[in-house]
C-alpha positions in Angstrom: 68.4 153.7 132.7 67.3 157.3 133.3 68.8 159.1 136.4 67.3 162.2 138.2 67.8 165.4 136.5 67.2 167.8 139.2 64.4 169.5 137.1 60.7 169.3 138.1 58.6 166.9 136.1 55.9 168.6 134.0 52.2 168.0 135.2 49.9 166.4 132.6 46.2 166.7 133.1 43.9 163.8 132.2 42.9 165.3 129.0 46.6 165.7 128.0 47.7 162.2 128.9 49.1 160.0 126.2 46.6 157.7 124.8 49.2 154.6 125.1 51.7 153.5 127.7 55.3 154.1 126.3 57.2 151.0 125.4 60.2 150.6 127.7 63.6 150.4 125.9 64.8 146.7 125.7 67.7 145.6 128.1 71.0 144.9 126.4 71.1 141.1 125.3 73.8 139.0 126.8 75.3 136.6 124.4 75.6 133.4 126.6 75.7 130.9 123.7 78.3 128.1 124.4 81.7 128.6 122.8 84.8 126.6 122.4 86.8 128.1 125.3 90.1 128.4 123.5 88.7 129.8 120.0 85.5 131.5 120.9 83.8 129.7 118.1 80.2 128.9 118.8 79.7 125.3 120.4 76.7 123.1 119.4 77.4 120.2 121.4 78.9 121.1 124.9 80.0 117.5 125.4 82.2 117.8 122.2 84.6 120.2 124.4 84.8 118.0 127.3 88.4 116.7 126.6 91.8 118.0 127.7 93.7 120.8 125.7 96.9 119.6 124.5 100.0 122.2 124.0 103.1 121.2 122.1 106.4 122.9 122.4 107.7 123.8 118.9 111.0 125.2 118.0 111.0 128.2 115.7 114.6 128.9 114.4 115.0 129.0 110.6 116.9 125.5 110.7 113.9 123.9 112.5 111.4 124.9 109.8 109.1 123.7 108.3 106.8 122.9 111.2 103.7 120.7 111.0 100.1 121.3 112.5 100.4 124.9 113.6 97.3 125.7 111.3 94.9 123.5 113.5 95.8 125.2 116.8 93.2 127.3 118.7 96.1 129.5 120.1 99.7 129.9 119.3 102.1 131.5 121.8 105.3 133.0 120.5 107.9 133.4 123.1 111.6 133.3 123.8 113.6 130.4 122.5 116.2 130.5 125.4 119.5 130.0 123.5 121.4 132.9 122.8 123.1 133.8 119.7 126.7 135.1 119.6 125.4 138.5 120.2 123.6 137.5 123.4 120.2 137.6 121.9 117.3 134.9 121.7 115.1 134.1 118.9 111.6 132.5 119.5 109.8 129.4 120.3 106.2 128.4 119.8 103.5 126.9 121.8 100.4 125.9 119.9 97.3 124.7 121.9 94.9 122.3 120.4 91.5 121.8 121.6 88.6 122.5 119.2 90.5 120.6 116.6 93.1 118.1 117.6 95.9 117.9 114.9 97.2 114.4 114.0 100.8 115.4 114.0 102.7 118.5 115.4 106.4 119.2 115.3 109.2 119.4 115.7 108.9 119.0 119.7 111.3 120.7 122.1 111.7 121.4 125.6 109.3 123.5 128.0 110.1 126.9 129.1 109.1 128.5 132.4 106.5 130.7 130.9 104.5 127.9 129.9 103.2 127.1 133.3 101.6 130.5 133.8 100.1 130.4 130.1 98.6 126.9 130.2 97.5 126.6 133.8 94.2 128.6 133.4 93.3 126.1 130.6 94.4 122.9 132.4 96.5 121.9 129.4 98.7 118.9 128.8 102.3 119.8 127.4 103.9 117.7 124.7 107.5 118.2 125.1 111.0 116.5 125.1 111.8 117.6 128.8 113.0 120.7 130.7 115.6 121.8 133.1 115.4 120.2 136.5 114.1 123.5 138.2 111.5 123.9 135.5 110.3 120.4 135.9 110.1 121.0 139.5 108.1 124.2 138.7 105.6 122.0 136.5 105.2 119.5 139.4 104.4 122.2 142.0 101.7 123.2 139.7 100.3 119.9 138.7 96.9 120.6 139.8 96.6 123.1 137.0 98.4 121.4 134.0 100.1 118.2 133.2 103.7 118.6 131.8 105.3 115.4 132.6 104.1 113.6 129.4 107.3 114.1 127.7 108.8 112.0 124.8 110.8 109.7 127.2 108.1 109.4 129.7 105.4 108.2 127.3 107.6 105.6 125.2 105.7 102.9 123.7 102.3 104.8 123.9 102.7 106.2 120.4 102.1 109.7 121.7 105.2 110.7 119.8 107.2 109.5 116.8 110.3 110.1 114.7 110.3 111.6 111.5 113.4 109.7 109.8 113.8 112.4 107.1 114.7 114.8 109.6 117.3 113.0 111.7 120.7 114.7 111.7 124.0 112.9 111.8 126.9 114.8 113.0 130.3 113.3 113.5 128.5 109.7 113.5 126.0 110.9 116.2 122.3 111.1 115.5 120.5 114.0 116.6 116.5 114.2 116.8 116.0 117.8 117.8 114.2 118.5 114.4 112.8 115.1 114.0 110.6 114.2 117.0 107.0 114.8 116.5 103.8 114.8 118.7 100.3 113.1 118.1 98.0 115.3 120.4 95.2 112.9 120.1 97.1 110.0 121.4 98.9 112.1 124.1 95.5 113.4 125.5 94.7 109.7 126.5 97.9 109.2 128.6 96.4 111.0 131.6 93.1 110.9 133.7 93.6 114.6 134.5 91.6 117.4 133.0 89.4 115.1 131.0 86.6 117.7 131.1 88.8 120.3 129.3 89.1 124.0 129.8 86.4 125.3 132.3 86.2 128.8 131.1 86.9 131.1 128.0 90.6 131.8 128.0 90.2 135.1 126.2 87.2 137.5 126.4 85.5 136.2 123.2 82.2 137.4 121.8 80.5 137.7 118.4 82.6 139.2 115.8 79.9 141.8 115.1 80.6 143.4 118.5 84.4 142.9 118.8 86.2 145.8 120.0 88.0 146.4 116.8 84.8 147.1 114.9 85.5 150.7 115.8 89.3 150.3 115.9 92.0 152.0 114.0 92.9 150.8 110.6 96.0 148.4 110.4 97.3 146.9 107.1 100.6 145.5 108.5 102.2 144.6 112.1 105.9 144.5 112.9 106.8 142.8 116.2 110.6 142.9 117.0 112.0 140.1 119.3 115.7 141.2 119.5 117.6 144.2 120.9 117.6 147.3 118.6 113.9 146.4 117.5 115.3 143.7 115.1 114.3 140.0 114.2 110.7 141.1 113.7 107.8 138.9 113.2 105.5 140.4 110.7 101.7 140.1 109.7 100.0 141.5 106.8 96.2 141.9 106.6 94.5 140.2 103.7 91.2 141.3 102.7 90.9 138.3 100.6 91.2 135.6 103.1 90.1 137.8 106.1 93.3 136.8 107.9 96.8 138.0 109.0 99.4 136.5 106.9 102.5 135.7 109.1 106.2 136.2 108.0 109.3 135.2 109.8 112.3 137.5 109.6 113.5 135.5 106.4 110.3 135.2 104.7 106.7 133.9 104.7 105.8 131.5 107.6 104.9 128.4 105.5 104.3 125.0 107.1 105.6 121.6 105.7 102.3 120.9 103.5 102.6 124.5 102.0 99.9 126.0 104.2 100.7 129.8 105.0 100.3 130.6 108.7 97.4 133.0 108.6 95.6 133.7 112.1 92.4 135.4 112.6 93.6 137.4 115.5 96.9 138.8 116.7 97.5 139.6 120.3 100.5 141.4 121.5 101.2 141.2 125.1 104.3 143.1 126.0 106.0 141.9 129.2 109.5 142.3 130.7 111.9 139.6 129.7 114.8 138.4 131.6 117.0 135.3 132.2 117.0 133.3 135.3 120.6 133.1 136.7 120.0 130.3 139.1 121.0 126.8 137.9 122.9 128.2 135.1 125.0 125.1 134.9 122.3 123.2 133.1 123.4 124.4 129.6 121.7 127.9 129.3 120.0 130.5 131.5 116.2 129.9 131.3 114.2 132.8 129.8 111.6 134.4 131.9 108.5 136.6 130.8 107.2 138.4 133.8 103.4 137.9 133.6 102.6 136.7 137.2 101.0 139.5 139.6 101.9 142.2 137.1 100.5 144.2 134.2 101.5 145.7 130.9 100.4 147.1 127.5 98.6 145.1 124.8 97.6 145.4 121.1 94.8 143.4 119.7 94.3 143.1 115.9 91.3 141.6 114.0 89.7 142.3 110.7 92.3 144.9 109.6 91.9 147.0 112.6 93.3 147.4 116.2 92.7 148.5 119.6 95.2 149.0 122.7 94.9 149.0 126.6 96.4 147.4 129.5 96.5 143.6 130.5 96.8 142.4 134.1 97.4 138.9 135.4 97.3 137.6 139.0 98.2 134.1 140.0 99.6 131.3 137.7 96.2 129.8 137.4 94.5 133.0 136.6 93.4 134.2 133.1 94.7 137.6 131.6 92.2 140.6 132.1 92.3 143.1 129.3 91.1 146.7 129.7 90.9 149.1 126.9 92.5 152.5 126.9 88.9 153.9 127.3 88.3 151.7 130.5 86.0 149.3 129.0 86.6 145.6 128.7 88.2 144.0 125.5 85.9 141.9 123.3 87.6 139.5 120.9 86.2 138.0 117.8 86.3 134.0 117.6 89.0 132.2 115.7 92.7 131.1 115.8 94.8 133.6 117.9 98.6 134.2 117.6 99.9 135.6 120.9 103.3 137.5 120.6 105.0 138.0 123.9 107.8 140.6 122.9 109.8 142.6 125.6 108.0 145.3 127.5 110.0 148.0 125.7 109.6 146.6 122.1 108.4 149.2 119.5 105.6 147.7 117.6 105.3 149.2 114.0 101.7 149.5 112.6 101.1 150.7 109.2 97.4 151.7 108.2 
């Protein structure tokens, strides 16, 4: 659009008039093609997306590896585990979310954390889990119009939504422990409720065509290091692979490899820094619950795709609202389609990027 310049328009006589009417510039094309709401990939049949998204709580400590099914998730959230080590620091716990592809088996499976409610409510997900602290269960129930978190292992017994991997049952002092052996079957779990059968109703992230993603003109990045413990330690690392066009993920002890030998390698890495703290109420339940402050607040983010990255500010309002991402230049973020790993380190974490 052309605005007024304040200068007089030149007069043109009939003999000087152009012989043809100038062709107006084309209007920007809006890409309104249907997309899978959690991966941003193009969707040929919109009816194919009309089923619930299923998230599964997966532990991420070294002795709980290897994991199963993460490579089929649309989004994998990385968050505080909640159990503190002897130094008073927590490691990580994962929450993969399945929708465009529903993995047959995901595990191991553990309990819900408070931040899951705010992360999953905008997509109306079901949560595969082994329980939660009493007050967290009440929090889930209070937001039951946005998500379904009561389909735990114990609450669905007999439905085949979960099973036990006998090879990973531990025996200590004659007592069997199933914390590394319980697995979830998302396809079956999704059938245990009548809620949210139409699936997510909006794009969870601002996906668009990869050719117009914000990173096209971004800064080069060959490696990413995201610290999870004080002193900027216990880092999750990603290395850009030109060969695969993905980010190869590593744990603090080495490459992140699943039980079938698959290397974890997402298309996108999104780092959302937010204040971390621990709830001091109901501490008698075994451990203080980890909190990520992402409701009615804002913070910095880094978005990585295609060996490049951009930065900006995220905001999130209510528990049911999606994140809004604004780049440093004030324009909205556009993400490329694909699997996204979302790291949620502390707000003061120092992200190290090498170009």
